C-alpha positions as CSV (number, residue, x, y, z in Angstrom):
1,M,49.6,77.1,76.6
2,H,47.3,78.2,73.7
3,S,44.3,78.0,76.0
4,F,46.1,79.8,78.8
5,G,47.1,82.6,76.4
6,F,43.5,82.9,75.1
7,L,42.1,83.2,78.6
8,S,44.8,85.6,79.7
9,Q,44.0,87.9,76.7
10,F,40.3,87.5,77.4
11,Y,40.9,88.6,81.0
12,R,43.0,91.6,80.0
13,D,40.3,92.7,77.6
14,L,37.6,92.6,80.3
15,R,39.8,94.5,82.8
16,A,40.4,97.2,80.2
17,Q,36.7,97.8,80.1
18,K,35.8,97.3,83.8
19,L,32.6,99.5,83.9
20,R,31.2,98.0,80.6
21,T,32.1,94.5,81.8
22,F,30.4,95.0,85.1
23,L,27.3,96.4,83.5
24,T,27.2,93.6,81.0
25,L,27.6,90.9,83.6
26,F,25.0,92.6,85.7
27,G,22.5,92.6,82.7
28,I,23.1,88.8,82.2
29,T,22.9,88.1,85.9
30,W,19.7,90.1,86.3
31,G,18.2,88.4,83.2
32,T,19.0,85.0,84.5
33,V,17.5,85.8,87.9
34,A,14.3,87.0,86.1
35,V,14.0,83.9,84.0
36,V,14.7,81.5,86.9
37,L,12.6,83.1,89.5
38,L,9.6,83.7,87.2
39,L,9.6,80.1,86.1
40,A,10.4,78.8,89.7
41,F,7.4,80.7,91.1
42,G,5.2,79.5,88.2
43,V,6.2,75.9,88.9
44,G,5.6,76.3,92.7
45,L,2.1,77.9,92.1
46,Q,1.2,75.1,89.7
47,R,2.2,72.4,92.1
48,Q,0.3,74.1,94.9
49,S,-2.8,74.4,92.8
50,I,-2.7,70.7,91.9
51,K,-2.1,69.7,95.5
52,S,-4.9,71.9,96.7
53,M,-7.3,70.5,94.1
54,H,-6.3,66.9,94.9
55,G,-7.1,67.5,98.6
56,M,-10.6,66.3,97.6
57,G,-9.2,63.3,95.8
58,E,-7.2,62.6,92.7
59,R,-8.8,61.7,89.3
60,I,-12.2,61.1,91.0
61,V,-15.7,61.4,89.4
62,I,-18.7,62.2,91.6
63,L,-22.0,60.9,90.3
64,W,-25.4,62.2,91.6
65,P,-28.9,60.9,90.7
66,Q,-31.2,63.4,89.1
67,R,-34.5,63.3,87.1
68,T,-35.2,62.0,83.7
69,T,-35.8,64.6,80.9
70,K,-36.6,62.1,78.1
71,P,-39.5,59.6,77.8
72,Y,-38.3,56.0,77.7
73,R,-40.4,52.8,77.0
74,G,-43.7,54.4,77.9
75,M,-42.5,56.2,81.0
76,G,-42.7,60.0,81.1
77,I,-40.2,62.7,82.0
78,G,-39.4,64.0,85.5
79,R,-39.1,60.6,87.1
80,P,-36.5,60.6,89.9
81,I,-33.5,58.2,89.8
82,R,-32.6,56.6,93.1
83,L,-29.2,55.0,93.5
84,T,-28.3,52.3,96.1
85,D,-25.2,50.4,97.3
86,E,-26.0,47.7,94.7
87,D,-25.6,50.3,91.9
88,A,-22.0,50.9,93.0
89,Q,-21.3,47.2,93.1
90,L,-22.9,46.8,89.7
91,L,-20.6,49.5,88.2
92,Q,-17.5,47.9,89.6
93,R,-18.5,44.5,88.0
94,E,-19.6,45.8,84.7
95,I,-17.0,48.4,84.0
96,P,-13.5,46.9,84.6
97,E,-11.9,50.3,83.6
98,M,-12.9,51.6,87.0
99,E,-10.1,51.4,89.6
100,A,-12.4,51.9,92.6
101,V,-16.0,52.7,93.3
102,T,-17.8,53.5,96.5
103,P,-21.3,54.8,97.4
104,E,-21.7,57.7,99.9
105,Y,-24.5,58.5,102.3
106,V,-24.6,62.0,103.9
107,R,-26.5,63.6,106.7
108,W,-26.2,67.2,107.8
109,G,-26.6,68.8,111.3
110,V,-25.7,65.7,113.3
111,K,-25.0,66.7,116.9
112,L,-21.6,65.5,118.2
113,K,-20.9,66.0,121.9
114,Y,-17.9,65.4,124.1
115,K,-18.5,66.5,127.8
116,D,-19.6,70.1,127.5
117,K,-18.5,70.6,123.9
118,T,-20.9,70.2,121.0
119,S,-20.6,70.5,117.2
120,N,-23.3,70.3,114.6
121,T,-21.5,68.3,111.9
122,R,-22.0,66.7,108.5
123,I,-21.6,63.0,108.8
124,S,-20.9,60.8,105.8
125,S,-20.7,57.0,105.4
126,A,-17.5,55.4,104.4
127,Y,-16.1,52.1,103.1
128,P,-12.3,51.5,103.4
129,V,-11.7,52.4,99.8
130,Y,-13.0,55.9,100.6
131,E,-9.7,56.7,102.4
132,D,-7.7,56.6,99.2
133,L,-10.3,57.9,96.9
134,R,-10.9,61.1,99.0
135,N,-7.4,61.4,100.5
136,T,-8.8,61.1,104.0
137,F,-5.6,59.9,105.7
138,P,-5.4,59.6,109.5
139,Q,-3.0,61.4,111.7
140,R,-0.3,59.4,113.5
141,G,-1.8,57.2,116.3
142,G,-5.2,56.8,114.5
143,R,-6.7,54.7,111.7
144,F,-9.4,54.8,109.1
145,I,-12.5,52.6,108.9
146,D,-11.7,49.0,108.1
147,P,-13.7,46.0,106.8
148,L,-14.3,44.6,110.4
149,D,-15.9,47.9,111.3
150,L,-18.4,47.4,108.4
151,Q,-19.0,43.7,109.1
152,M,-19.7,44.3,112.8
153,K,-21.5,47.6,112.3
154,R,-19.3,49.2,114.9
155,R,-20.0,52.6,116.4
156,V,-16.7,54.2,115.5
157,I,-16.1,57.6,114.0
158,F,-13.3,59.3,112.0
159,L,-13.2,63.0,112.7
160,G,-12.1,65.9,110.5
161,N,-9.3,67.8,112.1
162,E,-11.4,71.0,112.6
163,T,-14.2,69.0,114.1
164,K,-11.7,67.3,116.5
165,E,-10.4,70.7,117.6
166,K,-14.0,71.9,118.4
167,L,-14.6,68.9,120.6
168,F,-11.2,68.2,122.1
169,G,-9.1,71.3,121.5
170,E,-5.4,70.3,121.7
171,G,-6.2,67.2,123.7
172,Q,-6.1,63.5,122.6
173,A,-9.2,62.3,120.6
174,V,-8.4,58.8,119.5
175,G,-9.9,56.2,121.9
176,R,-12.2,58.8,123.5
177,R,-16.0,58.4,123.4
178,I,-18.4,61.0,122.0
179,T,-22.1,60.9,121.4
180,L,-23.6,61.2,117.9
181,N,-27.3,62.3,118.4
182,G,-27.0,60.8,121.8
183,V,-25.6,57.5,120.7
184,P,-22.0,56.7,121.9
185,F,-19.3,56.4,119.3
186,T,-15.5,55.8,119.7
187,V,-13.1,58.0,117.9
188,I,-10.7,55.8,115.9
189,G,-8.8,58.5,113.9
190,V,-8.5,62.2,113.1
191,L,-8.0,63.5,109.5
192,K,-4.4,64.5,108.7
193,K,-4.4,68.2,107.9
194,K,-4.6,68.8,104.2
195,I,-5.1,71.7,101.7
196,Q,-8.4,71.4,100.0
197,S,-9.6,74.1,97.6
198,S,-12.6,72.2,96.2
199,S,-15.4,70.2,97.7
200,Y,-18.9,69.1,96.9
201,Y,-20.6,69.0,100.3
202,G,-18.0,70.9,102.4
203,R,-14.5,70.7,103.7
204,D,-13.4,67.2,104.9
205,S,-11.8,68.9,107.9
206,R,-15.3,69.9,109.2
207,S,-17.0,66.5,108.8
208,G,-17.1,63.1,110.4
209,L,-17.1,59.6,108.8
210,I,-18.7,56.4,110.2
211,P,-19.0,52.9,108.6
212,A,-21.5,52.7,105.8
213,T,-23.4,49.8,107.5
214,T,-23.6,51.7,110.8
215,F,-24.9,54.8,108.9
216,A,-27.6,52.8,107.1
217,S,-28.8,51.0,110.3
218,M,-28.7,54.2,112.4
219,F,-30.3,56.7,110.0
220,G,-32.3,54.3,107.9
221,H,-31.3,55.7,104.5
222,R,-32.3,53.4,101.6
223,Y,-30.7,55.5,98.9
224,V,-27.2,56.9,98.6
225,N,-26.5,60.6,98.0
226,N,-23.9,59.9,95.4
227,I,-21.4,57.4,94.1
228,L,-17.6,58.0,93.8
229,Y,-15.3,56.3,91.3
230,R,-11.8,56.6,89.9
231,P,-10.9,55.6,86.3
232,K,-7.8,53.4,86.0
233,D,-6.7,55.8,83.3
234,A,-8.0,59.4,83.1
235,A,-7.7,59.2,79.3
236,F,-10.7,56.9,79.2
237,A,-12.9,59.0,81.6
238,K,-15.4,59.9,78.8
239,E,-15.7,56.3,77.6
240,I,-16.3,55.2,81.2
241,S,-18.9,57.9,81.6
242,K,-20.9,56.6,78.6
243,K,-20.8,53.1,80.1
244,V,-22.1,54.4,83.4
245,Y,-25.2,55.8,81.6
246,Q,-25.6,52.5,79.8
247,V,-25.3,50.3,82.9
248,L,-27.5,52.5,85.1
249,G,-29.9,53.3,82.3
250,K,-30.6,49.6,81.9
251,R,-31.0,49.0,85.6
252,H,-33.2,52.0,86.3
253,R,-34.9,52.1,82.9
254,F,-34.0,55.5,81.6
255,D,-32.6,56.5,78.2
256,P,-28.7,56.2,78.2
257,E,-28.7,59.4,76.1
258,D,-30.6,61.3,78.8
259,K,-27.6,63.2,80.3
260,D,-29.8,64.9,82.9
261,A,-30.8,61.7,84.5
262,L,-27.4,61.6,86.2
263,R,-25.0,64.5,87.0
264,M,-21.3,63.9,86.9
265,W,-18.4,66.0,88.1
266,D,-15.2,64.7,86.5
267,T,-12.3,66.3,88.3
268,T,-9.8,65.1,85.7
269,E,-11.2,68.0,83.5
270,I,-10.0,70.5,86.2
271,D,-6.6,68.8,86.1
272,R,-6.5,69.3,82.3
273,F,-7.5,73.0,82.8
274,I,-4.8,73.5,85.4
275,F,-2.2,71.9,83.1
276,Y,-3.0,74.1,80.1
277,F,-3.5,77.3,82.2
278,F,-0.1,77.0,83.8
279,L,1.5,76.0,80.6
280,G,0.3,79.3,79.1
281,L,1.3,81.2,82.3
282,N,4.8,79.7,82.5
283,L,5.3,80.4,78.8
284,L,4.3,84.1,79.4
285,L,6.6,84.3,82.5
286,G,9.4,82.7,80.6
287,V,9.0,85.1,77.6
288,G,9.0,88.0,80.0
289,G,12.2,86.8,81.7
290,T,13.7,86.1,78.3
291,F,13.2,89.7,77.1
292,T,15.1,90.8,80.2
293,L,17.9,88.4,79.3
294,I,17.9,89.7,75.7
295,V,18.6,93.2,77.0
296,G,21.7,91.8,78.7
297,G,22.6,90.0,75.5
298,I,22.6,93.3,73.6
299,G,25.0,94.6,76.2
300,V,27.3,91.7,75.6
301,A,27.2,92.3,71.9
302,N,28.1,95.9,72.4
303,I,31.1,95.1,74.5
304,M,32.3,92.5,72.0
305,Y,32.1,95.1,69.2
306,I,34.4,97.3,71.3
307,V,36.8,94.5,72.0
308,I,37.0,93.6,68.3
309,R,37.7,97.3,67.4
310,E,40.5,97.5,70.0
311,R,42.0,94.1,68.8
312,T,41.8,94.9,65.1
313,R,45.6,94.8,64.7
314,E,45.8,91.5,66.6
315,I,43.2,90.0,64.3
316,G,45.0,91.3,61.2
317,I,48.3,89.7,62.4
318,K,46.6,86.4,63.1
319,M,45.0,86.4,59.7
320,A,48.3,87.4,58.0
321,I,50.2,84.4,59.4
322,G,47.5,82.0,58.4
323,A,44.6,82.1,60.9
324,K,41.4,81.1,59.1
325,R,38.1,82.8,59.4
326,G,36.6,79.9,61.3
327,H,39.3,80.3,64.0
328,I,38.6,84.0,64.4
329,L,34.9,83.4,64.4
330,S,35.0,80.6,67.1
331,Q,37.4,82.6,69.3
332,F,35.1,85.6,69.7
333,I,31.9,83.4,70.0
334,L,33.7,81.5,72.8
335,E,34.7,84.7,74.6
336,T,31.0,85.9,74.4
337,L,29.8,82.5,75.8
338,L,32.3,82.8,78.6
339,I,30.9,86.2,79.6
340,V,27.3,84.9,79.4
341,A,28.2,81.7,81.3
342,T,29.8,83.8,84.1
343,G,26.8,86.1,84.4
344,G,24.4,83.1,84.2
345,A,26.3,81.2,87.0
346,I,26.1,84.3,89.3
347,G,22.4,84.6,88.4
348,F,21.7,80.9,89.2
349,I,23.4,81.3,92.6
350,F,21.4,84.4,93.5
351,S,18.1,82.7,92.3
352,I,18.7,79.6,94.5
353,L,19.4,81.8,97.5
354,I,16.2,83.9,96.9
355,V,14.2,80.7,96.5
356,K,15.6,79.3,99.8
357,I,14.9,82.5,101.6
358,V,11.3,82.8,100.3
359,S,10.6,79.1,101.2
360,L,11.2,80.1,104.9
361,F,8.2,82.5,104.9
362,P,4.7,81.1,105.8
363,I,3.3,81.6,102.3
364,K,3.3,78.1,101.0
365,E,-0.4,77.7,101.4
366,Y,-1.0,80.7,99.0
367,I,1.7,80.6,96.3
368,G,3.3,77.2,96.9
369,T,7.1,76.7,97.2
370,P,9.1,78.0,94.3
371,A,11.3,75.3,92.8
372,V,14.4,75.5,90.6
373,S,13.5,72.2,89.0
374,A,15.4,70.4,86.2
375,P,13.0,71.8,83.5
376,V,13.5,75.4,84.8
377,A,17.3,75.0,84.9
378,G,17.3,73.4,81.4
379,I,15.1,76.2,79.9
380,T,17.3,78.9,81.5
381,I,20.5,77.3,80.2
382,L,19.0,76.9,76.7
383,V,18.0,80.6,76.7
384,L,21.4,81.7,77.9
385,G,23.1,79.6,75.2
386,I,20.9,81.1,72.5
387,V,21.4,84.7,73.8
388,G,25.2,84.1,74.2
389,F,25.6,82.6,70.7
390,V,23.5,85.4,68.9
391,A,25.2,88.1,70.9
392,G,28.7,86.8,69.9
393,Y,28.0,85.7,66.4
394,F,27.5,89.0,64.7
395,P,30.6,90.8,66.3
396,A,32.6,87.6,65.6
397,R,31.5,87.5,62.0
398,R,32.5,91.1,61.6
399,A,36.0,90.2,63.0
400,A,36.3,87.2,60.7
401,N,35.4,89.2,57.6
402,L,38.1,91.8,58.2
403,N,40.7,92.2,55.4
404,P,44.1,91.4,56.9
405,V,45.8,94.4,55.2
406,Q,43.0,96.8,56.3
407,A,43.1,95.3,59.8
408,L,46.8,95.9,60.1
409,V,46.4,99.5,58.9
410,L,43.4,100.3,61.0
411,G,45.0,98.7,64.0
412,E,48.0,101.1,64.0
């Protein structure tokens, strides 16, 4: 009964100030929508940026041979470093912190032909581990290069999806024969479409992959263009990098401190940059939305001051019959929190509807899909709680500090 009477009184107070109540609820609702949507779009953009970056591969390091810039054991500077398949195998044996390693051969301008369609394409070599390292997953109905392809030096090719469209259009490619510089190859798979914002030789969608053994025998390359590897733990990427210089420096006789002898691109550094960039961006967006919510909180505080002024006599009677300050304080703080919770709930509903509507538009590739994730909801609820408490505390404290006699007199 006590709770029912409290809610009934609360409802009557709000009805007595319909316009102010509406404006107050609108302010809280709008502030909630601002916080939720800004954070939701920030999260969506962050996820899309990470996904786009990982189109090239997740946590990979690309290693290129360069020239020495320091003399070493009687040998001068400017000596070229040449890497081979054996170097990749050596790194895998000597550095157990590496999860996977693979060499890569590359040749540009290779002529692919199917019937009357031709395409001058970049062709790379591949071992089976390349599929996972570089996220080159096949579309349904196809496959990637397997160990048997390497062992038997099969003439098989895995096509990028754009290369496939140039040669076959909308038609079936897997199982068909094409020529590679006049040599027949069988298409075994087509790259599953992916978003790729970064690359080091070009987009995977515009390339072709053949078994490394077939590549070496067909083009006669003795040296690899680069080596790919992935650390088991990105936290040890720098330590692994030092070991790479030590292992290859010993094999190729260059100073391990000569950082120009090898060039490395550690993509985990970009992951760290993206993390801190979006951490700052989301904080900025969250602060912007919070300021909007604070404006709504000021409106709540104002209406609570009005409610207290109109209920001064009621407060005086309660205090005269024994109500303690804590009871008066908690009552008005609770009423304020109810107003904020109502506006916040409406704001959440509107935000979820807007997110669902936006996700229907073809803009995912550019800004990602906004997401009302658990952290976003948690942060919004926390901000609502703080705003609600602060907005209610000061009016409630004023009510609790009223003198019972003065309250009865002023309330008449």
